[in-house]
ZADO-964758 format. One record per residue (C-alpha): residue in three letters; residue number from 1; y, x, z. Coordinates in nm, 3 decimals, decimal comma. Layout:
% ZADO-964758
  code  pos        y        x        z
   ALA  NUM        Y        X        Z
...
//
This chain:
% ZADO-964758
  code  pos        y        x        z
   UNK    1    5,969   14,439    9,678
   UNK    2    5,631   14,279    9,737
   UNK    3    5,728   13,985    9,522
   UNK    4    5,824   14,210    9,225
   UNK    5    5,495   14,401    9,260
   UNK    6    5,307   14,077    9,253
   UNK    7    5,496   13,966    8,938
   UNK    8    5,407   14,293    8,765
   UNK    9    5,038   14,259    8,858
   UNK   10    5,041   13,898    8,732
   UNK   11    5,198   14,010    8,401
   UNK   12    4,935   14,282    8,363
   UNK   13    4,660   14,025    8,422
   UNK   14    4,801   13,792    8,158
   UNK   15    4,862   14,069    7,902
   UNK   16    4,532   14,246    7,947
   UNK   17    4,318   13,973    7,785
   UNK   18    4,556   13,969    7,487
   UNK   19    4,530   14,343    7,448
   UNK   20    4,155   14,329    7,476
   UNK   21    4,141   14,058    7,211
   UNK   22    4,361   14,258    6,973
   UNK   23    4,150   14,569    7,034
   UNK   24    3,830   14,376    6,973
   UNK   25    3,967   14,233    6,646
   UNK   26    4,066   14,584    6,532
   UNK   27    3,724   14,722    6,604
   UNK   28    3,567   14,425    6,427
   UNK   29    3,781   14,485    6,117
   UNK   30    3,689   14,853    6,118
   UNK   31    3,318   14,776    6,153
   UNK   32    3,331   14,521    5,869
   UNK   33    3,522   14,772    5,648
   UNK   34    3,262   15,040    5,726
   UNK   35    2,980   14,807    5,630
   UNK   36    3,148   14,725    5,301
   UNK   37    3,186   15,097    5,218
   UNK   38    2,835   15,182    5,337
   UNK   39    2,655   14,897    5,172
   UNK   40    2,610   15,069    4,829
   UNK   41    2,435   15,360    5,008
   UNK   42    2,228   15,123    5,215
   UNK   43    2,128   14,932    4,900
   UNK   44    2,042   15,259    4,726
   UNK   45    1,822   15,364    5,019
   UNK   46    1,649   15,026    5,033
   UNK   47    1,599   15,017    4,654
   UNK   48    1,418   15,345    4,664
   UNK   49    1,125   15,166    4,844
   UNK   50    1,124   14,866    4,613
   UNK   51    0,934   14,801    4,293
   UNK   52    1,125   14,781    3,963
   UNK   53    1,102   14,399    3,959
   UNK   54    1,219   14,366    4,320
   UNK   55    1,523   14,585    4,255
   UNK   56    1,671   14,332    4,012
   UNK   57    1,568   14,023    4,206
   UNK   58    1,807   14,048    4,504
   UNK   59    2,116   14,234    4,623
   UNK   60    1,977   14,249    4,976
   UNK   61    1,894   14,609    5,059
   UNK   62    1,592   14,551    5,290
   UNK   63    1,267   14,589    5,091
   UNK   64    0,973   14,355    5,138
   UNK   65    0,753   14,653    5,224
   UNK   66    0,798   15,025    5,262
   UNK   67    0,636   15,197    4,961
   UNK   68    0,674   15,575    4,950
   UNK   69    0,517   15,602    4,606
   UNK   70    0,859   15,636    4,434
   UNK   71    0,931   15,945    4,647
   UNK   72    0,593   16,099    4,584
   UNK   73    0,585   16,033    4,209
   UNK   74    0,957   16,108    4,164
   UNK   75    0,920   16,444    4,335
   UNK   76    0,652   16,546    4,085
   UNK   77    0,882   16,454    3,788
   UNK   78    0,765   16,406    3,431
   UNK   79    0,798   16,782    3,351
   UNK   80    0,592   17,076    3,459
   UNK   81    0,835   17,149    3,745
   UNK   82    0,881   16,958    4,071
   UNK   83    1,213   16,869    4,226
   UNK   84    1,171   17,166    4,460
   UNK   85    1,244   17,391    4,159
   UNK   86    1,560   17,200    4,071
   UNK   87    1,678   17,208    4,432
   UNK   88    1,630   17,585    4,447
   UNK   89    1,826   17,616    4,120
   UNK   90    2,111   17,415    4,270
   UNK   91    2,123   17,641    4,577
   UNK   92    2,123   17,946    4,350
   UNK   93    2,448   17,817    4,211
   UNK   94    2,603   17,664    4,516
   UNK   95    2,560   17,932    4,782
   UNK   96    2,703   18,229    4,579
   UNK   97    2,985   18,012    4,458
   UNK   98    3,083   17,896    4,808
   UNK   99    3,074   18,255    4,940
   UNK  100    3,278   18,397    4,653
   UNK  101    3,525   18,111    4,679
   UNK  102    3,588   18,169    5,049
   UNK  103    3,630   18,548    5,002
   UNK  104    3,849   18,544    4,690
   UNK  105    4,064   18,247    4,789
   UNK  106    4,123   18,385    5,134
   UNK  107    4,237   18,727    4,998
   UNK  108    4,461   18,557    4,740
   UNK  109    4,617   18,321    4,996
   UNK  110    4,664   18,614    5,242
   UNK  111    4,853   18,806    4,971
   UNK  112    5,080   18,516    4,882
   UNK  113    5,155   18,417    5,236
   UNK  114    5,199   18,752    5,411
   UNK  115    5,316   19,008    5,153
   UNK  116    5,619   19,053    4,925
   UNK  117    5,543   19,196    4,583
   UNK  118    5,718   19,195    4,243
   UNK  119    5,727   18,859    4,060
   UNK  120    5,568   18,683    4,358
   UNK  121    5,808   18,389    4,312
   UNK  122    5,697   18,367    3,953
   UNK  123    5,319   18,401    3,997
   UNK  124    5,291   18,147    4,280
   UNK  125    5,453   17,853    4,085
   UNK  126    5,236   17,945    3,785
   UNK  127    4,929   17,932    4,002
   UNK  128    5,034   17,593    4,148
   UNK  129    5,103   17,469    3,793
   UNK  130    4,738   17,523    3,700
   UNK  131    4,653   17,244    3,944
   UNK  132    4,797   17,004    3,684
   UNK  133    4,597   17,157    3,399
   UNK  134    4,299   16,936    3,299
   UNK  135    3,971   17,116    3,332
   UNK  136    3,867   17,004    2,987
   UNK  137    4,145   17,225    2,837
   UNK  138    3,965   17,541    2,953
   UNK  139    3,612   17,432    2,860
   UNK  140    3,610   17,555    2,494
   UNK  141    3,781   17,895    2,565
   UNK  142    3,552   17,962    2,856
   UNK  143    3,247   17,863    2,653
   UNK  144    3,344   18,100    2,373
   UNK  145    3,418   18,376    2,626
   UNK  146    3,075   18,351    2,789
   UNK  147    2,900   18,313    2,453
   UNK  148    3,055   18,634    2,330
   UNK  149    2,921   18,808    2,640
   UNK  150    2,570   18,661    2,571
   UNK  151    2,565   18,497    2,916
   UNK  152    2,491   18,140    2,812
   UNK  153    2,185   17,973    2,972
   UNK  154    2,254   18,161    3,294
   UNK  155    2,421   18,084    3,624
   UNK  156    2,692   18,349    3,580
   UNK  157    2,941   18,121    3,393
   UNK  158    2,911   17,870    3,678
   UNK  159    2,963   18,128    3,953
   UNK  160    3,174   18,417    3,825
   UNK  161    3,507   18,230    3,806
   UNK  162    3,499   18,179    4,184
   UNK  163    3,500   18,555    4,238
   UNK  164    3,858   18,571    4,101
   UNK  165    4,020   18,294    4,303
   UNK  166    4,024   18,055    4,009
   UNK  167    3,989   17,756    4,246
   UNK  168    4,362   17,709    4,284
   UNK  169    4,337   17,406    4,514
   UNK  170    4,168   17,620    4,784
   UNK  171    4,420   17,902    4,742
   UNK  172    4,707   17,662    4,789
   UNK  173    4,542   17,498    5,088
   UNK  174    4,477   17,831    5,261
   UNK  175    4,829   17,949    5,188
   UNK  176    4,961   17,653    5,385
   UNK  177    4,732   17,739    5,677
   UNK  178    4,835   18,103    5,670
   UNK  179    5,200   18,006    5,680
   UNK  180    5,139   17,791    5,987
   UNK  181    4,998   18,089    6,180
   UNK  182    5,275   18,278    6,369
   UNK  183    5,351   18,620    6,222
   UNK  184    5,373   18,753    6,576
   UNK  185    4,994   18,772    6,568
   UNK  186    5,012   19,018    6,276
   UNK  187    5,271   19,229    6,458
   UNK  188    5,057   19,231    6,773
   UNK  189    4,751   19,341    6,572
   UNK  190    4,945   19,623    6,410
   UNK  191    5,060   19,745    6,748
   UNK  192    4,696   19,760    6,848
   UNK  193    4,622   19,985    6,549
   UNK  194    4,493   19,730    6,292
   UNK  195    4,573   19,767    5,927
   UNK  196    4,637   19,464    5,703
   UNK  197    4,271   19,417    5,624
   UNK  198    4,154   19,441    5,985
   UNK  199    4,431   19,201    6,082
   UNK  200    4,295   18,952    5,837
   UNK  201    3,932   18,991    5,950
   UNK  202    3,972   19,018    6,320
   UNK  203    4,275   18,800    6,393
   UNK  204    4,354   18,550    6,110
   UNK  205    4,010   18,454    5,987
   UNK  206    3,883   18,330    6,329
   UNK  207    4,196   18,118    6,362
   UNK  208    4,158   17,981    6,013
   UNK  209    3,796   17,879    6,073
   UNK  210    3,861   17,500    6,035
   UNK  211    4,033   17,549    5,697
   UNK  212    3,763   17,786    5,573
   UNK  213    3,491   17,544    5,670
   UNK  214    3,676   17,264    5,496
   UNK  215    3,715   17,468    5,178
   UNK  216    3,347   17,566    5,189
   UNK  217    3,235   17,206    5,244
   UNK  218    3,441   17,076    4,952
   UNK  219    3,317   17,350    4,721
   UNK  220    2,956   17,282    4,828
   UNK  221    2,973   16,914    4,757
   UNK  222    3,170   16,954    4,425
   UNK  223    2,938   17,222    4,298
   UNK  224    2,609   17,053    4,409
   UNK  225    2,714   16,730    4,237
   UNK  226    2,863   16,897    3,927
   UNK  227    2,711   16,768    3,605
   UNK  228    2,939   16,883    3,321
   UNK  229    2,929   17,254    3,402
   UNK  230    2,548   17,295    3,403
   UNK  231    2,519   17,058    3,103
   UNK  232    2,743   17,294    2,898
   UNK  233    2,595   17,629    3,002
   UNK  234    2,230   17,565    3,099
   UNK  235    1,977   17,483    2,827
   UNK  236    1,638   17,583    2,985
   UNK  237    1,465   17,311    3,185
   UNK  238    1,334   17,560    3,438
   UNK  239    1,700   17,647    3,523
   UNK  240    1,820   17,287    3,562
   UNK  241    1,997   17,200    3,888
   UNK  242    1,941   16,860    4,056
   UNK  243    2,224   16,689    3,861
   UNK  244    2,063   16,767    3,526
   UNK  245    1,712   16,695    3,653
   UNK  246    1,819   16,343    3,754
   UNK  247    1,975   16,288    3,411
   UNK  248    1,661   16,418    3,240
   UNK  249    1,452   16,164    3,438
   UNK  250    1,687   15,882    3,338
   UNK  251    1,511   15,770    3,020
   UNK  252    1,606   15,404    3,003
   UNK  253    1,469   15,370    2,646
   UNK  254    1,114   15,387    2,782
   UNK  255    0,947   15,053    2,840
   UNK  256    0,787   15,173    3,175
   UNK  257    1,097   15,345    3,311
   UNK  258    1,078   15,357    3,694
   UNK  259    1,420   15,296    3,844
   UNK  260    1,277   15,335    4,198
   UNK  261    1,164   15,693    4,131
   UNK  262    1,508   15,792    4,001
   UNK  263    1,684   15,619    4,289
   UNK  264    1,450   15,796    4,534
   UNK  265    1,534   16,134    4,395
   UNK  266    1,906   16,042    4,401
   UNK  267    1,869   15,972    4,770
   UNK  268    1,707   16,313    4,825
   UNK  269    1,977   16,470    4,617
   UNK  270    2,240   16,328    4,854
   UNK  271    2,079   16,469    5,169
   UNK  272    2,215   16,829    5,149
   UNK  273    2,577   16,714    5,103
   UNK  274    2,545   16,454    5,383
   UNK  275    2,393   16,702    5,623
   UNK  276    2,658   16,966    5,542
   UNK  277    2,932   16,705    5,592
   UNK  278    2,816   16,576    5,927
   UNK  279    2,746   16,924    6,058
   UNK  280    3,096   17,044    5,970
   UNK  281    3,308   16,731    6,026
   UNK  282    3,412   16,835    6,380
   UNK  283    3,594   17,135    6,231
   UNK  284    3,819   16,909    6,016
   UNK  285    4,029   16,824    6,319
   UNK  286    4,148   17,144    6,471
   UNK  287    4,473   17,325    6,501
   UNK  288    4,505   17,615    6,263
   UNK  289    4,710   17,799    6,528
   UNK  290    4,446   17,757    6,801
   UNK  291    4,442   18,063    7,021
   UNK  292    4,787   18,167    6,893
   UNK  293    5,086   18,302    7,084
   UNK  294    5,214   18,087    7,366
   UNK  295    5,541   18,117    7,546
//
């Protein structure tokens, strides 16, 4: 017995160094892969402190000296408005759109996943089919529609569609989360006197918090970085979001074009999306049935 125990201990001692070596190599590969993926951002950040000539001299991201002039001058912009105006314009689009998306898509997904109604098996495949419809197909009809309503050069065309659950991807995603929640929770809520709407608000929405945060995060990033939508509908400079302001500043035909200023403003434009992502990433991993029925 003692001899067998010693053999097992000896085997563990011999295998442990191998396991440690394999683990170390895995972590090394992950670190190297992360550096490769992060290097463009690191270079962008370093280039924002460089002069125009230094940007094109080396691929190394560390600047010779820290010069905050590109941030100061870039924030002022070449127009009569600062980047603060463009940031506020972006938030005037993003925040209502995220809120309307979460409300409308949650209600639509709740209806498809929990209720039976006429032609449900027809409407749901049609809705899923719109996922394969290129966005460019709807650009011209929507533009004509909003033009006839005299709502061009406003934020309404960029926001209003989200009030009617037109973001099919989020509806489909939430339907899958709803289906994973046990229906016993609905029955228990009804026994406690809740109607369908109160069941959704008090019981299901708290359980679906990870999926709602995920949908809100994706909508925030996609809307904040959207270029084509504002380019089509917004024509007044004072209403430009950050994406159009960056493009307006990108005048490469000018002899004294400052790449460092535009790069500096691009870095600032990335900050909201990065902050939102890191503040909400812990909710990506979470069971949609947390707090559900056990036993």
